[in-house]
Steps between C-alpha positions, in 0.01 A plus 500: 500500500782740596667436161176566310449830677867601445487405124173690455645803669816502299303463172283796585802711587683407175188560295442839663565822309819688583549682833498823301119466480461492881202708629549833673331421829508736799347545840274255685421143402276238652406145403270213611460156352355158563525165330574128540767416756728194525640451846773244572560415866819297590335381825197357328711397200213597279399774255142636536301723268306792639477876477802707390437838664343740576840650438553870522760773487542879502805722437665763290700521178854608572586515127279481194506124510602386855261507794559418863195328655368363830366160402317189624492177303380158603262210462235313696449131437347184665739200537372143487793372708384714795150363493362789310646792692536837323837671516567860415858621420614843388801736481461864607784733402646731240567438133660672204286503185673558169294564187685342209279669233148634466337172613734279697656532843713288737503530876733383774509554872465344842379540854315335777352157421212353707282189482219362709259211470172372642682320781613840645857425398700784357850627446679804366832572332641629175344482157548623146263640237585446136258589223440557130190692388373604155241756417218347296287824476590861571325835500720777617636420847256201545651158423323161507788254550573126514805334643682255713615562857736273700523555872715245694491501880823399690360405841553165685261359238585611145199609309499599129212712372445539128207706379368532143319833550302771321425843633526875479791748525481873502828614346494862399 
């Protein structure tokens, strides 16, 4: 799965128009998305499918194509190995979003990772947020976007969140 996401990402970057066509963004930006989530838990030794999001972020453009955002990215899924318990895992932190051209952006960052389940078990630690998003419709500063977000949690139990998401970004 990781290889497929990496290959798709690299193909989109290579097929993208030149950096010279990058948009002239400025000021405030905000985003929200939701989708299908895949959560892998090393304790359950299982991957479950659930909700990828609601993921959100807000920040400012520091150049015409780079924004600094406060972000949240995660998934919520039910594991068969646990007897049907739901587990929610997310990373809350900061990211750098780089617009490659008028429609595509990559994002990387990290912060506090937290998971909890229906058994009142939970843990916190460090996590990453890595994403690729593409605009599928735009009118002015309003973008409808689709993408992939990967948010691994590095707690006592390693949890990998992958979200195939769609949503909205205001990017002026």
